[in-house]
N, CA, C and O atoms as a CHARMM CRD file, in Angstrom:
* protein
*
  356
    1    1 UNK  N     13.75700  11.83100  23.19200 PROA 1      0.00000
    2    1 UNK  CA    12.33200  11.53800  23.08700 PROA 1      0.00000
    3    1 UNK  C     11.91800  10.71100  24.30800 PROA 1      0.00000
    4    1 UNK  O     12.58700   9.74500  24.67500 PROA 1      0.00000
    5    2 UNK  N     10.83100  11.10000  24.91200 PROA 2      0.00000
    6    2 UNK  CA    10.30900  10.34900  26.05300 PROA 2      0.00000
    7    2 UNK  C      9.72600   9.03000  25.56600 PROA 2      0.00000
    8    2 UNK  O      9.22800   8.92900  24.44500 PROA 2      0.00000
    9    3 UNK  N      9.79700   8.03100  26.42400 PROA 3      0.00000
   10    3 UNK  CA     9.19600   6.74900  26.08200 PROA 3      0.00000
   11    3 UNK  C      7.68900   6.90400  25.95900 PROA 3      0.00000
   12    3 UNK  O      7.08500   7.73700  26.63500 PROA 3      0.00000
   13    4 UNK  N      7.09400   6.11300  25.10800 PROA 4      0.00000
   14    4 UNK  CA     5.64900   6.15900  24.92800 PROA 4      0.00000
   15    4 UNK  C      4.94100   5.81700  26.22800 PROA 4      0.00000
   16    4 UNK  O      3.84900   6.31900  26.49500 PROA 4      0.00000
   17    5 UNK  N      5.55600   4.96700  27.03300 PROA 5      0.00000
   18    5 UNK  CA     4.91300   4.51200  28.26300 PROA 5      0.00000
   19    5 UNK  C      5.02200   5.50900  29.41200 PROA 5      0.00000
   20    5 UNK  O      4.41600   5.29600  30.46200 PROA 5      0.00000
   21    6 UNK  N      5.78300   6.60000  29.23700 PROA 6      0.00000
   22    6 UNK  CA     5.88800   7.58900  30.30000 PROA 6      0.00000
   23    6 UNK  C      4.52300   8.18300  30.60800 PROA 6      0.00000
   24    6 UNK  O      3.78000   8.55600  29.70000 PROA 6      0.00000
   25    7 UNK  N      4.20200   8.26700  31.87400 PROA 7      0.00000
   26    7 UNK  CA     2.92100   8.82500  32.29100 PROA 7      0.00000
   27    7 UNK  C      3.02300  10.33900  32.38800 PROA 7      0.00000
   28    7 UNK  O      4.06000  10.86200  32.79600 PROA 7      0.00000
   29    8 UNK  N      1.95400  11.05500  32.01600 PROA 8      0.00000
   30    8 UNK  CA     1.97900  12.51200  32.14500 PROA 8      0.00000
   31    8 UNK  C      1.90000  12.92300  33.60500 PROA 8      0.00000
   32    8 UNK  O      1.43100  12.16700  34.45500 PROA 8      0.00000
   33    9 UNK  N      2.35700  14.10800  33.87700 PROA 9      0.00000
   34    9 UNK  CA     2.27600  14.65300  35.23000 PROA 9      0.00000
   35    9 UNK  C      0.81500  14.95700  35.56000 PROA 9      0.00000
   36    9 UNK  O      0.03800  15.35100  34.69000 PROA 9      0.00000
   37   10 UNK  N      0.46100  14.77000  36.80800 PROA 10     0.00000
   38   10 UNK  CA    -0.88100  15.04500  37.27400 PROA 10     0.00000
   39   10 UNK  C     -1.23500  16.50500  37.01100 PROA 10     0.00000
   40   10 UNK  O     -0.42700  17.39300  37.28500 PROA 10     0.00000
   41   11 UNK  N     -2.39800  16.76100  36.49700 PROA 11     0.00000
   42   11 UNK  CA    -2.94000  18.09600  36.21000 PROA 11     0.00000
   43   11 UNK  C     -2.22200  18.81000  35.06700 PROA 11     0.00000
   44   11 UNK  O     -2.33300  20.03000  34.94300 PROA 11     0.00000
   45   12 UNK  N     -1.48600  18.07500  34.23000 PROA 12     0.00000
   46   12 UNK  CA    -0.82500  18.67400  33.07400 PROA 12     0.00000
   47   12 UNK  C     -1.87200  18.86300  31.97900 PROA 12     0.00000
   48   12 UNK  O     -2.34400  17.88800  31.39500 PROA 12     0.00000
   49   13 UNK  N     -2.23100  20.09800  31.70500 PROA 13     0.00000
   50   13 UNK  CA    -3.29900  20.39100  30.75200 PROA 13     0.00000
   51   13 UNK  C     -2.92300  19.99600  29.32400 PROA 13     0.00000
   52   13 UNK  O     -3.80300  19.76500  28.49400 PROA 13     0.00000
   53   14 UNK  N     -1.63300  19.91700  29.03500 PROA 14     0.00000
   54   14 UNK  CA    -1.18000  19.55800  27.69200 PROA 14     0.00000
   55   14 UNK  C     -0.84500  18.07400  27.55100 PROA 14     0.00000
   56   14 UNK  O     -0.34900  17.64400  26.51000 PROA 14     0.00000
   57   15 UNK  N     -1.11200  17.30400  28.58400 PROA 15     0.00000
   58   15 UNK  CA    -0.77600  15.88100  28.55900 PROA 15     0.00000
   59   15 UNK  C     -1.62700  15.12500  27.54600 PROA 15     0.00000
   60   15 UNK  O     -2.78600  15.46300  27.30400 PROA 15     0.00000
   61   16 UNK  N     -1.03500  14.11300  26.97300 PROA 16     0.00000
   62   16 UNK  CA    -1.73800  13.24700  26.02900 PROA 16     0.00000
   63   16 UNK  C     -2.10600  11.95500  26.75200 PROA 16     0.00000
   64   16 UNK  O     -1.23800  11.13900  27.06200 PROA 16     0.00000
   65   17 UNK  N     -3.39300  11.77900  27.01700 PROA 17     0.00000
   66   17 UNK  CA    -3.87000  10.59800  27.73400 PROA 17     0.00000
   67   17 UNK  C     -4.33500   9.49600  26.78200 PROA 17     0.00000
   68   17 UNK  O     -5.03700   8.57300  27.19400 PROA 17     0.00000
   69   18 UNK  N     -3.95000   9.59200  25.52400 PROA 18     0.00000
   70   18 UNK  CA    -4.30000   8.56900  24.54800 PROA 18     0.00000
   71   18 UNK  C     -3.64400   7.24700  24.93000 PROA 18     0.00000
   72   18 UNK  O     -2.59000   7.23600  25.56600 PROA 18     0.00000
   73   19 UNK  N     -4.26500   6.12800  24.54400 PROA 19     0.00000
   74   19 UNK  CA    -3.63200   4.82600  24.79100 PROA 19     0.00000
   75   19 UNK  C     -2.28000   4.73400  24.07800 PROA 19     0.00000
   76   19 UNK  O     -2.03900   5.42000  23.08400 PROA 19     0.00000
   77   20 UNK  N     -1.41000   3.87800  24.60300 PROA 20     0.00000
   78   20 UNK  CA    -0.06900   3.72200  24.03500 PROA 20     0.00000
   79   20 UNK  C     -0.10300   3.35400  22.56100 PROA 20     0.00000
   80   20 UNK  O      0.70900   3.85400  21.78300 PROA 20     0.00000
   81   21 UNK  N     -1.02800   2.48600  22.16500 PROA 21     0.00000
   82   21 UNK  CA    -1.04500   2.06000  20.76200 PROA 21     0.00000
   83   21 UNK  C     -1.41800   3.21100  19.83200 PROA 21     0.00000
   84   21 UNK  O     -0.95600   3.26000  18.69200 PROA 21     0.00000
   85   22 UNK  N     -2.24400   4.13300  20.30600 PROA 22     0.00000
   86   22 UNK  CA    -2.60600   5.29800  19.49600 PROA 22     0.00000
   87   22 UNK  C     -1.40100   6.22600  19.35500 PROA 22     0.00000
   88   22 UNK  O     -1.12800   6.74300  18.27100 PROA 22     0.00000
   89   23 UNK  N     -0.68800   6.43100  20.45300 PROA 23     0.00000
   90   23 UNK  CA     0.51800   7.26400  20.39700 PROA 23     0.00000
   91   23 UNK  C      1.53900   6.67200  19.42500 PROA 23     0.00000
   92   23 UNK  O      2.12400   7.39300  18.61600 PROA 23     0.00000
   93   24 UNK  N      1.74800   5.35700  19.50900 PROA 24     0.00000
   94   24 UNK  CA     2.70300   4.70800  18.61800 PROA 24     0.00000
   95   24 UNK  C      2.22600   4.78400  17.16900 PROA 24     0.00000
   96   24 UNK  O      3.03500   5.01400  16.27000 PROA 24     0.00000
   97   25 UNK  N      0.94900   4.59700  16.93000 PROA 25     0.00000
   98   25 UNK  CA     0.42100   4.69400  15.56300 PROA 25     0.00000
   99   25 UNK  C      0.67000   6.08600  14.99400 PROA 25     0.00000
  100   25 UNK  O      1.01000   6.22400  13.81900 PROA 25     0.00000
  101   26 UNK  N      0.50400   7.10800  15.81100 PROA 26     0.00000
  102   26 UNK  CA     0.76500   8.48600  15.34700 PROA 26     0.00000
  103   26 UNK  C      2.23200   8.68400  15.00300 PROA 26     0.00000
  104   26 UNK  O      2.55900   9.31200  13.99600 PROA 26     0.00000
  105   27 UNK  N      3.11500   8.14900  15.83600 PROA 27     0.00000
  106   27 UNK  CA     4.55500   8.26400  15.57500 PROA 27     0.00000
  107   27 UNK  C      4.91100   7.55800  14.27000 PROA 27     0.00000
  108   27 UNK  O      5.61100   8.11800  13.42600 PROA 27     0.00000
  109   28 UNK  N      4.43000   6.33900  14.11000 PROA 28     0.00000
  110   28 UNK  CA     4.73400   5.57900  12.88900 PROA 28     0.00000
  111   28 UNK  C      4.12100   6.23300  11.65500 PROA 28     0.00000
  112   28 UNK  O      4.75000   6.27200  10.59800 PROA 28     0.00000
  113   29 UNK  N      2.90500   6.74300  11.78200 PROA 29     0.00000
  114   29 UNK  CA     2.28400   7.45200  10.66200 PROA 29     0.00000
  115   29 UNK  C      3.13900   8.64300  10.24700 PROA 29     0.00000
  116   29 UNK  O      3.33900   8.88300   9.05600 PROA 29     0.00000
  117   30 UNK  N      3.64000   9.38500  11.22100 PROA 30     0.00000
  118   30 UNK  CA     4.50800  10.52600  10.91900 PROA 30     0.00000
  119   30 UNK  C      5.76700  10.10700  10.18900 PROA 30     0.00000
  120   30 UNK  O      6.21200  10.79100   9.26700 PROA 30     0.00000
  121   31 UNK  N      6.34700   8.98100  10.59600 PROA 31     0.00000
  122   31 UNK  CA     7.56200   8.48800   9.93400 PROA 31     0.00000
  123   31 UNK  C      7.25800   7.98700   8.51700 PROA 31     0.00000
  124   31 UNK  O      8.09400   8.10700   7.62100 PROA 31     0.00000
  125   32 UNK  N      6.08300   7.43500   8.32300 PROA 32     0.00000
  126   32 UNK  CA     5.68100   7.00000   6.98000 PROA 32     0.00000
  127   32 UNK  C      5.44700   8.21600   6.09600 PROA 32     0.00000
  128   32 UNK  O      5.92900   8.27000   4.96500 PROA 32     0.00000
  129   33 UNK  N      4.70700   9.19200   6.61200 PROA 33     0.00000
  130   33 UNK  CA     4.39500  10.38200   5.81300 PROA 33     0.00000
  131   33 UNK  C      5.63900  11.21900   5.51600 PROA 33     0.00000
  132   33 UNK  O      5.70500  11.88100   4.48000 PROA 33     0.00000
  133   34 UNK  N      6.62100  11.19500   6.41400 PROA 34     0.00000
  134   34 UNK  CA     7.84900  11.97600   6.19600 PROA 34     0.00000
  135   34 UNK  C      8.83400  11.28100   5.26300 PROA 34     0.00000
  136   34 UNK  O      9.80600  11.88600   4.81000 PROA 34     0.00000
  137   35 UNK  N      8.57300   9.99200   4.97800 PROA 35     0.00000
  138   35 UNK  CA     9.46700   9.25500   4.09900 PROA 35     0.00000
  139   35 UNK  C     10.50100   8.42500   4.83600 PROA 35     0.00000
  140   35 UNK  O     11.30600   7.74300   4.20100 PROA 35     0.00000
  141   36 UNK  N     10.49900   8.46800   6.15700 PROA 36     0.00000
  142   36 UNK  CA    11.43700   7.64200   6.93400 PROA 36     0.00000
  143   36 UNK  C     11.19100   6.16100   6.65000 PROA 36     0.00000
  144   36 UNK  O     12.13400   5.39000   6.47400 PROA 36     0.00000
  145   37 UNK  N      9.93400   5.77900   6.60700 PROA 37     0.00000
  146   37 UNK  CA     9.54000   4.44100   6.14700 PROA 37     0.00000
  147   37 UNK  C      8.85700   4.64100   4.80000 PROA 37     0.00000
  148   37 UNK  O      7.91200   5.42000   4.67500 PROA 37     0.00000
  149   38 UNK  N      9.35100   3.92700   3.79900 PROA 38     0.00000
  150   38 UNK  CA     8.82700   4.10400   2.45100 PROA 38     0.00000
  151   38 UNK  C      8.01000   2.90200   2.00800 PROA 38     0.00000
  152   38 UNK  O      8.04600   1.84100   2.63100 PROA 38     0.00000
  153   39 UNK  N      7.28400   3.08600   0.93400 PROA 39     0.00000
  154   39 UNK  CA     6.45300   2.01100   0.39900 PROA 39     0.00000
  155   39 UNK  C      7.31000   0.76900   0.18800 PROA 39     0.00000
  156   39 UNK  O      8.37300   0.83000  -0.42900 PROA 39     0.00000
  157   40 UNK  N      6.83100  -0.36100   0.71100 PROA 40     0.00000
  158   40 UNK  CA     7.53800  -1.62500   0.59400 PROA 40     0.00000
  159   40 UNK  C      8.37100  -1.98300   1.80800 PROA 40     0.00000
  160   40 UNK  O      8.74900  -3.14400   1.96600 PROA 40     0.00000
  161   41 UNK  N      8.67300  -1.01100   2.68100 PROA 41     0.00000
  162   41 UNK  CA     9.45000  -1.29700   3.88700 PROA 41     0.00000
  163   41 UNK  C      8.66200  -2.21700   4.81300 PROA 41     0.00000
  164   41 UNK  O      7.44400  -2.09200   4.94000 PROA 41     0.00000
  165   42 UNK  N      9.36400  -3.13000   5.44900 PROA 42     0.00000
  166   42 UNK  CA     8.75100  -4.05300   6.40000 PROA 42     0.00000
  167   42 UNK  C      8.88500  -3.46100   7.80400 PROA 42     0.00000
  168   42 UNK  O      9.93000  -2.92700   8.17500 PROA 42     0.00000
  169   43 UNK  N      7.79500  -3.57000   8.57400 PROA 43     0.00000
  170   43 UNK  CA     7.77700  -3.06300   9.94400 PROA 43     0.00000
  171   43 UNK  C      7.57200  -4.22700  10.92100 PROA 43     0.00000
  172   43 UNK  O      6.43100  -4.54800  11.25100 PROA 43     0.00000
  173   44 UNK  N      8.64600  -4.86200  11.38800 PROA 44     0.00000
  174   44 UNK  CA     8.51600  -5.99100  12.31700 PROA 44     0.00000
  175   44 UNK  C      8.06700  -5.50600  13.69700 PROA 44     0.00000
  176   44 UNK  O      8.69200  -4.62400  14.28400 PROA 44     0.00000
  177   45 UNK  N      6.99600  -6.07900  14.20100 PROA 45     0.00000
  178   45 UNK  CA     6.40800  -5.65700  15.47400 PROA 45     0.00000
  179   45 UNK  C      7.40100  -5.78000  16.62500 PROA 45     0.00000
  180   45 UNK  O      7.47700  -4.88000  17.46200 PROA 45     0.00000
  181   46 UNK  N      8.15500  -6.85900  16.68600 PROA 46     0.00000
  182   46 UNK  CA     9.08600  -7.05800  17.80000 PROA 46     0.00000
  183   46 UNK  C     10.17400  -5.98700  17.82200 PROA 46     0.00000
  184   46 UNK  O     10.54200  -5.49400  18.88800 PROA 46     0.00000
  185   47 UNK  N     10.68300  -5.63200  16.65200 PROA 47     0.00000
  186   47 UNK  CA    11.71500  -4.59600  16.57600 PROA 47     0.00000
  187   47 UNK  C     11.15800  -3.24000  17.00900 PROA 47     0.00000
  188   47 UNK  O     11.81100  -2.50300  17.74800 PROA 47     0.00000
  189   48 UNK  N      9.95700  -2.91800  16.55100 PROA 48     0.00000
  190   48 UNK  CA     9.33600  -1.64200  16.92300 PROA 48     0.00000
  191   48 UNK  C      9.03500  -1.60200  18.42100 PROA 48     0.00000
  192   48 UNK  O      9.21600  -0.56900  19.06600 PROA 48     0.00000
  193   49 UNK  N      8.57600  -2.72200  18.97100 PROA 49     0.00000
  194   49 UNK  CA     8.27600  -2.79000  20.40200 PROA 49     0.00000
  195   49 UNK  C      9.53800  -2.50400  21.21700 PROA 49     0.00000
  196   49 UNK  O      9.49900  -1.75800  22.19600 PROA 49     0.00000
  197   50 UNK  N     10.63100  -3.09000  20.81200 PROA 50     0.00000
  198   50 UNK  CA    11.89600  -2.86900  21.51100 PROA 50     0.00000
  199   50 UNK  C     12.34800  -1.41400  21.37800 PROA 50     0.00000
  200   50 UNK  O     12.77400  -0.80000  22.35600 PROA 50     0.00000
  201   51 UNK  N     12.25400  -0.87400  20.18300 PROA 51     0.00000
  202   51 UNK  CA    12.70700   0.49200  19.92800 PROA 51     0.00000
  203   51 UNK  C     11.90700   1.51100  20.73100 PROA 51     0.00000
  204   51 UNK  O     12.48000   2.46800  21.25200 PROA 51     0.00000
  205   52 UNK  N     10.59800   1.32500  20.83900 PROA 52     0.00000
  206   52 UNK  CA     9.74100   2.30700  21.51000 PROA 52     0.00000
  207   52 UNK  C      9.38800   1.90700  22.94700 PROA 52     0.00000
  208   52 UNK  O      8.59700   2.58200  23.60600 PROA 52     0.00000
  209   53 UNK  N      9.97800   0.80900  23.42600 PROA 53     0.00000
  210   53 UNK  CA     9.80700   0.36300  24.81300 PROA 53     0.00000
  211   53 UNK  C      8.34400   0.15800  25.19200 PROA 53     0.00000
  212   53 UNK  O      7.87400   0.63300  26.22600 PROA 53     0.00000
  213   54 UNK  N      7.64400  -0.56100  24.32800 PROA 54     0.00000
  214   54 UNK  CA     6.25600  -0.95600  24.57900 PROA 54     0.00000
  215   54 UNK  C      6.15100  -2.45600  24.32000 PROA 54     0.00000
  216   54 UNK  O      7.08900  -3.06900  23.81100 PROA 54     0.00000
  217   55 UNK  N      5.02300  -3.03600  24.66700 PROA 55     0.00000
  218   55 UNK  CA     4.84100  -4.47300  24.43600 PROA 55     0.00000
  219   55 UNK  C      4.57500  -4.75000  22.95500 PROA 55     0.00000
  220   55 UNK  O      4.20400  -3.85600  22.19400 PROA 55     0.00000
  221   56 UNK  N      4.77000  -5.99000  22.57400 PROA 56     0.00000
  222   56 UNK  CA     4.47100  -6.39900  21.19900 PROA 56     0.00000
  223   56 UNK  C      2.97200  -6.23700  20.93800 PROA 56     0.00000
  224   56 UNK  O      2.57700  -5.88600  19.82600 PROA 56     0.00000
  225   57 UNK  N      2.14000  -6.48500  21.93900 PROA 57     0.00000
  226   57 UNK  CA     0.69100  -6.32600  21.79500 PROA 57     0.00000
  227   57 UNK  C      0.33400  -4.86900  21.45500 PROA 57     0.00000
  228   57 UNK  O     -0.49300  -4.62600  20.57600 PROA 57     0.00000
  229   58 UNK  N      0.94300  -3.91500  22.13700 PROA 58     0.00000
  230   58 UNK  CA     0.72800  -2.49300  21.84600 PROA 58     0.00000
  231   58 UNK  C      1.14500  -2.19900  20.40800 PROA 58     0.00000
  232   58 UNK  O      0.43300  -1.51100  19.67700 PROA 58     0.00000
  233   59 UNK  N      2.29300  -2.71900  20.00900 PROA 59     0.00000
  234   59 UNK  CA     2.79500  -2.49700  18.65300 PROA 59     0.00000
  235   59 UNK  C      1.85100  -3.09700  17.61600 PROA 59     0.00000
  236   59 UNK  O      1.56100  -2.46400  16.60000 PROA 59     0.00000
  237   60 UNK  N      1.37400  -4.30700  17.86400 PROA 60     0.00000
  238   60 UNK  CA     0.44600  -4.94700  16.92100 PROA 60     0.00000
  239   60 UNK  C     -0.85500  -4.14700  16.79100 PROA 60     0.00000
  240   60 UNK  O     -1.40800  -4.02100  15.69800 PROA 60     0.00000
  241   61 UNK  N     -1.33100  -3.61500  17.90500 PROA 61     0.00000
  242   61 UNK  CA    -2.54300  -2.78700  17.84400 PROA 61     0.00000
  243   61 UNK  C     -2.30000  -1.50200  17.06300 PROA 61     0.00000
  244   61 UNK  O     -3.17400  -1.05700  16.31900 PROA 61     0.00000
  245   62 UNK  N     -1.12800  -0.90300  17.22300 PROA 62     0.00000
  246   62 UNK  CA    -0.78300   0.30500  16.46600 PROA 62     0.00000
  247   62 UNK  C     -0.70500  -0.00300  14.97200 PROA 62     0.00000
  248   62 UNK  O     -1.20600   0.76200  14.14800 PROA 62     0.00000
  249   63 UNK  N     -0.07700  -1.12400  14.62900 PROA 63     0.00000
  250   63 UNK  CA     0.03500  -1.50400  13.21800 PROA 63     0.00000
  251   63 UNK  C     -1.33300  -1.84700  12.62400 PROA 63     0.00000
  252   63 UNK  O     -1.59400  -1.55500  11.45700 PROA 63     0.00000
  253   64 UNK  N     -2.20100  -2.46100  13.41900 PROA 64     0.00000
  254   64 UNK  CA    -3.55300  -2.75200  12.94600 PROA 64     0.00000
  255   64 UNK  C     -4.31000  -1.45300  12.67600 PROA 64     0.00000
  256   64 UNK  O     -5.07100  -1.36300  11.71300 PROA 64     0.00000
  257   65 UNK  N     -4.10200  -0.45700  13.52100 PROA 65     0.00000
  258   65 UNK  CA    -4.74100   0.84500  13.30300 PROA 65     0.00000
  259   65 UNK  C     -4.22900   1.47900  12.00800 PROA 65     0.00000
  260   65 UNK  O     -5.00800   2.04700  11.24200 PROA 65     0.00000
  261   66 UNK  N     -2.93300   1.38200  11.76900 PROA 66     0.00000
  262   66 UNK  CA    -2.36600   1.91200  10.52800 PROA 66     0.00000
  263   66 UNK  C     -2.88200   1.13500   9.31600 PROA 66     0.00000
  264   66 UNK  O     -3.09100   1.71700   8.25200 PROA 66     0.00000
  265   67 UNK  N     -3.08600  -0.15800   9.46800 PROA 67     0.00000
  266   67 UNK  CA    -3.63500  -0.96500   8.37300 PROA 67     0.00000
  267   67 UNK  C     -5.07100  -0.54100   8.07000 PROA 67     0.00000
  268   67 UNK  O     -5.46500  -0.46900   6.90500 PROA 67     0.00000
  269   68 UNK  N     -5.84600  -0.26300   9.10300 PROA 68     0.00000
  270   68 UNK  CA    -7.23200   0.17300   8.90200 PROA 68     0.00000
  271   68 UNK  C     -7.29600   1.51500   8.17900 PROA 68     0.00000
  272   68 UNK  O     -8.28800   1.83100   7.52300 PROA 68     0.00000
  273   69 UNK  N     -6.22800   2.30000   8.30600 PROA 69     0.00000
  274   69 UNK  CA    -6.16000   3.60200   7.64600 PROA 69     0.00000
  275   69 UNK  C     -5.29400   3.57800   6.39000 PROA 69     0.00000
  276   69 UNK  O     -4.92600   4.62900   5.86500 PROA 69     0.00000
  277   70 UNK  N     -4.97100   2.38600   5.91400 PROA 70     0.00000
  278   70 UNK  CA    -4.26900   2.14800   4.65000 PROA 70     0.00000
  279   70 UNK  C     -2.86200   2.72600   4.56900 PROA 70     0.00000
  280   70 UNK  O     -2.43500   3.20400   3.51800 PROA 70     0.00000
  281   71 UNK  N     -2.15700   2.67700   5.67500 PROA 71     0.00000
  282   71 UNK  CA    -0.74200   3.04200   5.66500 PROA 71     0.00000
  283   71 UNK  C      0.12800   1.80700   5.51000 PROA 71     0.00000
  284   71 UNK  O      1.19900   1.86300   4.90600 PROA 71     0.00000
  285   72 UNK  N     -0.33900   0.68900   6.06000 PROA 72     0.00000
  286   72 UNK  CA     0.39500  -0.57400   5.97700 PROA 72     0.00000
  287   72 UNK  C     -0.58100  -1.68600   5.62700 PROA 72     0.00000
  288   72 UNK  O     -1.79700  -1.52100   5.72900 PROA 72     0.00000
  289   73 UNK  N     -0.02600  -2.82400   5.21100 PROA 73     0.00000
  290   73 UNK  CA    -0.86100  -4.00600   4.98800 PROA 73     0.00000
  291   73 UNK  C     -0.10800  -5.20700   5.52900 PROA 73     0.00000
  292   73 UNK  O      1.09900  -5.16000   5.76500 PROA 73     0.00000
  293   74 UNK  N     -0.84400  -6.26700   5.71600 PROA 74     0.00000
  294   74 UNK  CA    -0.26100  -7.49800   6.23600 PROA 74     0.00000
  295   74 UNK  C     -0.73800  -8.65000   5.35900 PROA 74     0.00000
  296   74 UNK  O     -1.92500  -8.97700   5.35900 PROA 74     0.00000
  297   75 UNK  N      0.17500  -9.26800   4.61100 PROA 75     0.00000
  298   75 UNK  CA    -0.23900 -10.29300   3.65700 PROA 75     0.00000
  299   75 UNK  C     -0.73800 -11.59000   4.29000 PROA 75     0.00000
  300   75 UNK  O     -1.40400 -12.37400   3.61400 PROA 75     0.00000
  301   76 UNK  N     -0.44300 -11.83900   5.55000 PROA 76     0.00000
  302   76 UNK  CA    -0.89800 -13.06800   6.20200 PROA 76     0.00000
  303   76 UNK  C     -0.75700 -12.95400   7.70600 PROA 76     0.00000
  304   76 UNK  O     -0.07700 -12.06000   8.21000 PROA 76     0.00000
  305   77 UNK  N     -1.40000 -13.86000   8.41900 PROA 77     0.00000
  306   77 UNK  CA    -1.42400 -13.79900   9.88200 PROA 77     0.00000
  307   77 UNK  C     -0.03600 -13.87100  10.51000 PROA 77     0.00000
  308   77 UNK  O      0.18900 -13.28600  11.57000 PROA 77     0.00000
  309   78 UNK  N      0.88400 -14.56500   9.88600 PROA 78     0.00000
  310   78 UNK  CA     2.21300 -14.72300  10.47100 PROA 78     0.00000
  311   78 UNK  C      3.27800 -13.96500   9.69100 PROA 78     0.00000
  312   78 UNK  O      4.45400 -14.33000   9.71500 PROA 78     0.00000
  313   79 UNK  N      2.87000 -12.93100   9.01400 PROA 79     0.00000
  314   79 UNK  CA     3.78500 -12.10300   8.21900 PROA 79     0.00000
  315   79 UNK  C      3.87600 -10.71800   8.84100 PROA 79     0.00000
  316   79 UNK  O      2.96800 -10.29800   9.55800 PROA 79     0.00000
  317   80 UNK  N      4.95800 -10.01000   8.57400 PROA 80     0.00000
  318   80 UNK  CA     5.13100  -8.64500   9.07200 PROA 80     0.00000
  319   80 UNK  C      4.31900  -7.66700   8.24200 PROA 80     0.00000
  320   80 UNK  O      4.00800  -7.91700   7.07700 PROA 80     0.00000
  321   81 UNK  N      3.98800  -6.56700   8.86000 PROA 81     0.00000
  322   81 UNK  CA     3.30800  -5.49300   8.13900 PROA 81     0.00000
  323   81 UNK  C      4.29300  -4.84200   7.18400 PROA 81     0.00000
  324   81 UNK  O      5.49500  -4.78900   7.44600 PROA 81     0.00000
  325   82 UNK  N      3.76200  -4.34500   6.07000 PROA 82     0.00000
  326   82 UNK  CA     4.56900  -3.68900   5.04500 PROA 82     0.00000
  327   82 UNK  C      3.91100  -2.34900   4.71000 PROA 82     0.00000
  328   82 UNK  O      2.68800  -2.26200   4.59800 PROA 82     0.00000
  329   83 UNK  N      4.72500  -1.31300   4.55200 PROA 83     0.00000
  330   83 UNK  CA     4.21900   0.01800   4.22500 PROA 83     0.00000
  331   83 UNK  C      3.62500  -0.00200   2.81400 PROA 83     0.00000
  332   83 UNK  O      4.27100  -0.46500   1.87400 PROA 83     0.00000
  333   84 UNK  N      2.40500   0.49700   2.67000 PROA 84     0.00000
  334   84 UNK  CA     1.78500   0.59700   1.34600 PROA 84     0.00000
  335   84 UNK  C      1.45500   2.03500   0.99100 PROA 84     0.00000
  336   84 UNK  O      1.11800   2.32100  -0.15800 PROA 84     0.00000
  337   85 UNK  N      1.54300   2.94400   1.94700 PROA 85     0.00000
  338   85 UNK  CA     1.17800   4.34200   1.71100 PROA 85     0.00000
  339   85 UNK  C      2.22700   5.02800   0.85900 PROA 85     0.00000
  340   85 UNK  O      3.42500   4.78500   1.00400 PROA 85     0.00000
  341   86 UNK  N      1.76200   5.88200  -0.02400 PROA 86     0.00000
  342   86 UNK  CA     2.69300   6.70300  -0.78000 PROA 86     0.00000
  343   86 UNK  C      2.09700   8.09900  -0.92200 PROA 86     0.00000
  344   86 UNK  O      0.88800   8.26500  -1.08500 PROA 86     0.00000
  345   87 UNK  N      2.96100   9.08000  -0.85700 PROA 87     0.00000
  346   87 UNK  CA     2.52200  10.47500  -0.93500 PROA 87     0.00000
  347   87 UNK  C      1.93800  10.76900  -2.30900 PROA 87     0.00000
  348   87 UNK  O      2.38700  10.24100  -3.32600 PROA 87     0.00000
  349   88 UNK  N      0.93700  11.61700  -2.30800 PROA 88     0.00000
  350   88 UNK  CA     0.37500  12.05800  -3.59100 PROA 88     0.00000
  351   88 UNK  C      1.40200  12.92900  -4.29700 PROA 88     0.00000
  352   88 UNK  O      2.00900  13.81800  -3.70000 PROA 88     0.00000
  353   89 UNK  N      1.57400  12.65500  -5.55400 PROA 89     0.00000
  354   89 UNK  CA     2.57200  13.40400  -6.32800 PROA 89     0.00000
  355   89 UNK  C      2.08200  14.76700  -6.71100 PROA 89     0.00000
  356   89 UNK  O      2.80200  15.52100  -7.36500 PROA 89     0.00000
């Protein structure tokens, strides 16, 4: 898998020019929807930043986007995000 921070080739019509945090949010959403991360799992920003080779700020923005779309929640300012999404039965 290419790093999220890899830049697309010039004039690549299929390139994704989305911001890094949007790309990471899509990846994490896919892992949540596939069951890789399940309801109740904790998603520490620092660990995710290291794994996907992005800054903690990018990771926090991605997690905030997922929170706005009700995939994760954050119980307090200094707490890690936790998966709250569950597949419809």
